[in-house]
C-alpha positions, 0 to 999 in steps of 0.5 A: 449780481447787483447785490454784490459789493463792488470789486477792488478794481472798480473801487480803484477806478472810481478813486482815480476818477474822483482824484482826476476831477478833484472830488472829496468823497467825504464831503457831503455834496460830492454827489452833486459835484458828480452830477455837475461833472457828468453834465460837463462831460455830456456838453463836451460830448455834444460839442464834439459830435457837432464838430464832427457833423460839421466836418462831415458836411464840409468834406462832402461839400469839398468833394462835390466842388472838386467833382464839379471842377473836374467834370461838370457834366458828370457831376450833374448826371450824378446829382440827377440820379439821386433826384429821379424816381426809379419806380417802374411800377405801372399803375392799374387802369382804375387808378389812371381813370380816377386820376 
């Protein structure tokens, strides 16, 4: 499948992308321009991912604050559930004597 030529549809999509970013394919440095454009897109993607993670943290903090304001006792109960160790496994006698 790698040996086949690109289809007309693929070529037209590539031409649309080149037209959008303003690259002339006949220019000798057009591949370098592609690399710069790819780096720009990667940076934009990283910026959006960071913004999304900040949004998720902010909304989680907002929900926690609302829960605290509504009922502080239940809020602290909920936080303690995640902090406790629910390991019900009893150690054997040898481990206890070594401890």
